[in-house]
C-alpha positions in Angstrom: 41.3 -121.5 -50.2 38.1 -121.9 -48.3 37.9 -120.2 -44.8 36.6 -122.3 -41.9 34.3 -120.2 -39.7 35.4 -121.1 -35.9 34.9 -117.6 -34.5 35.4 -117.5 -30.6 38.3 -120.1 -30.7 41.4 -118.2 -29.6 44.9 -119.1 -28.6 45.2 -119.0 -24.6 47.8 -116.2 -24.6 49.6 -113.8 -26.6 52.8 -115.7 -25.9 51.3 -118.8 -27.3 50.1 -117.2 -30.4 53.5 -115.4 -31.1 55.3 -118.9 -30.7 52.8 -120.5 -33.1 52.7 -117.6 -35.5 56.6 -117.8 -35.7 56.1 -121.4 -36.8 53.6 -120.7 -39.2 55.6 -118.0 -40.7 58.7 -120.2 -41.1 56.4 -122.8 -42.9 54.3 -120.5 -45.0 56.8 -117.7 -45.6 54.1 -115.1 -45.6 54.3 -113.4 -42.0 56.8 -111.7 -39.7 57.3 -111.9 -36.0 56.2 -108.3 -35.8 53.0 -109.1 -37.6 52.3 -112.0 -35.2 52.8 -109.9 -32.2 50.4 -107.5 -33.4 47.7 -110.3 -34.2 48.4 -111.6 -30.7 47.2 -108.5 -29.1 43.7 -109.3 -30.4 41.6 -112.2 -31.1 43.3 -114.6 -33.4 40.9 -116.8 -35.4 41.4 -120.2 -37.0 40.1 -118.7 -40.2 43.1 -116.4 -40.3 45.5 -119.1 -40.3 46.2 -121.3 -43.4 44.2 -124.5 -43.2 47.5 -126.6 -43.1 48.8 -124.9 -40.0 45.6 -124.8 -38.0 46.3 -128.3 -36.2 49.5 -126.8 -35.0 47.8 -123.8 -33.4 45.2 -125.9 -31.8 47.8 -128.3 -30.3 49.9 -125.4 -29.0 46.8 -124.0 -27.4 45.5 -127.1 -25.7 48.9 -127.9 -24.5 49.2 -124.6 -22.8 45.7 -125.1 -21.1 46.6 -128.6 -20.1 49.7 -127.3 -18.5 47.6 -124.5 -16.7 45.1 -126.9 -15.4 48.0 -129.4 -14.2 49.6 -126.4 -12.4 46.4 -125.6 -10.6 45.7 -129.1 -9.7 49.3 -129.4 -8.3 48.7 -126.3 -6.2 45.4 -127.4 -4.9 47.0 -130.9 -4.0 49.9 -129.0 -2.3 47.3 -126.8 -0.1 45.2 -130.0 0.5 48.5 -131.9 1.6 49.4 -128.9 3.8 46.0 -128.7 5.5 46.0 -132.4 6.2 49.4 -132.3 7.6 48.2 -129.3 9.9 45.2 -131.3 11.1 47.2 -134.3 11.9 49.7 -132.4 13.6 46.9 -130.9 15.9 45.4 -134.3 16.4 48.8 -136.0 17.5 49.4 -133.1 19.9 46.1 -133.6 21.5 46.6 -137.4 21.7 49.9 -136.7 23.1 48.5 -134.2 25.8 45.8 -136.7 26.7 48.2 -139.6 27.0 50.3 -137.4 29.2 47.5 -136.5 31.5 46.4 -140.1 31.6 49.7 -141.2 32.8 50.0 -138.6 35.3 46.6 -139.4 36.8 47.6 -143.3 36.6 50.9 -142.3 38.5 49.1 -140.2 41.3 46.3 -143.1 41.6 49.2 -145.6 42.3 50.9 -143.4 44.8 47.8 -142.7 46.8 47.0 -146.4 46.7 50.5 -147.3 47.9 50.2 -144.6 50.8 46.8 -146.0 51.7 48.2 -149.3 51.9 51.0 -148.4 54.0 48.7 -146.4 56.4 46.4 -149.6 56.7 49.6 -151.7 57.4 50.7 -149.1 60.0 47.3 -149.1 61.5 47.3 -152.7 62.3 50.7 -152.9 63.7 49.7 -152.0 67.3 52.3 -152.3 69.8 50.2 -153.8 72.5 46.7 -155.2 72.8 43.9 -154.6 75.2 44.8 -157.8 77.2 48.5 -156.6 78.0 47.0 -154.0 80.4 46.2 -154.8 84.1 42.7 -153.9 84.9 42.1 -151.0 87.4 39.2 -149.7 89.3 39.3 -146.2 87.6 41.5 -144.4 85.0 42.5 -140.7 84.8 42.3 -139.0 81.1 46.2 -139.1 81.3 46.1 -142.8 82.1 43.4 -143.7 79.3 45.6 -141.7 76.6 48.7 -143.5 77.7 47.0 -146.6 77.1 45.9 -145.5 73.6 49.4 -144.4 72.6 50.5 -148.0 73.3 47.7 -149.5 71.3 47.2 -147.1 68.4 50.3 -146.9 66.0 52.1 -143.6 66.4 51.2 -142.5 62.9 47.5 -142.9 63.6 47.4 -141.6 67.2 46.6 -138.0 66.4 43.7 -138.9 64.1 42.5 -141.3 66.7 42.5 -138.8 69.5 40.9 -136.2 67.5 37.9 -138.6 67.1 38.0 -139.4 70.8 38.1 -135.8 71.7 34.8 -135.2 69.4 32.9 -138.2 70.8 33.8 -138.4 74.3 36.6 -135.9 75.5 38.2 -139.1 76.6 35.5 -140.1 79.1 35.5 -144.0 79.1 32.1 -144.0 80.8 30.5 -141.5 78.6 26.9 -142.1 77.7 24.9 -140.4 74.9 21.5 -139.6 76.4 19.8 -139.5 73.2 21.2 -142.7 71.5 22.7 -144.7 74.2 26.1 -144.8 72.4 28.7 -145.7 75.1 32.4 -145.2 75.9 35.6 -143.5 74.3 34.4 -144.2 70.8 30.6 -143.9 71.6 29.8 -147.4 70.1 26.3 -147.9 69.5 25.2 -150.0 71.0 28.1 -150.2 73.5 27.6 -154.0 73.8 29.4 -154.3 70.3 32.8 -153.8 72.3 32.1 -157.1 74.0 33.8 -158.7 71.0 37.2 -157.6 72.3 36.2 -158.1 76.2 33.4 -158.6 78.5 34.7 -155.7 80.8 34.1 -153.2 77.9 32.0 -150.8 80.3 34.8 -150.2 82.7 38.1 -151.0 80.6 39.4 -148.1 78.5 41.9 -150.6 76.8 39.1 -152.7 75.7 37.2 -149.8 74.2 40.2 -148.4 72.6 41.0 -151.7 70.9 37.4 -152.1 69.6 37.6 -148.5 68.4 41.0 -149.1 66.4 39.6 -152.3 65.0 36.5 -150.6 63.9 38.2 -147.6 62.3 40.6 -150.1 60.5 37.7 -152.3 59.1 35.3 -149.7 58.1 37.7 -146.9 56.9 41.0 -148.4 56.6 42.7 -146.4 59.2 42.0 -144.0 62.2 43.0 -141.1 59.6 40.6 -142.1 57.0 37.9 -142.3 59.7 38.9 -138.8 60.8 38.6 -137.5 57.3 35.1 -138.9 57.1 34.2 -137.5 60.5 35.2 -134.2 59.5 32.9 -134.1 56.5 30.0 -135.7 58.2 30.2 -135.2 61.9 30.0 -138.9 62.5 31.9 -142.0 61.6 
């Protein structure tokens, strides 16, 4: 029987060699399990196996190698799937947080808009107008404030009062020597107040009405005007 030189080819493990050797022993009748186990401890060459059984040895080795490769591939696939799941979970959590923050911001914006609208409606709901007050020759600060309380909505009066305190200290004949601004609200020029009444120089009711209209039109309400005034020193 000729020997085939295939040095370097070995069965993948001692267990595989033992199993294949057992089959060879049964088929050839010239080996025992102990002999095969001893051989498995070293390197078994195809030249040491009868030619008729070499195909079985090759097949057993290749099968085991294929199983090992498949097992490794399964492990890699599992790790990849777990990593992908982790990344997806993190992305989902981030998206959920972003959506929640956006929803909260939208809710706050809607609440602020409703509050602003309510303030604007209230600021336009004056109890009385300038024409409802009889004209006097002069007015005390207390009388001027009383007129303002009847023209300016209650919820806006304190803000309105804060502005008047800053601008004229409730002097309806106050004149700014530098700019010429006039009256309670320091209109510039004072003649702007003629849009409410020709008596704007002497009638605080006319000035209060014009000032309220101005604050509503420019800022939405006296309180919004006061907020601007606090930040800028003017309105």
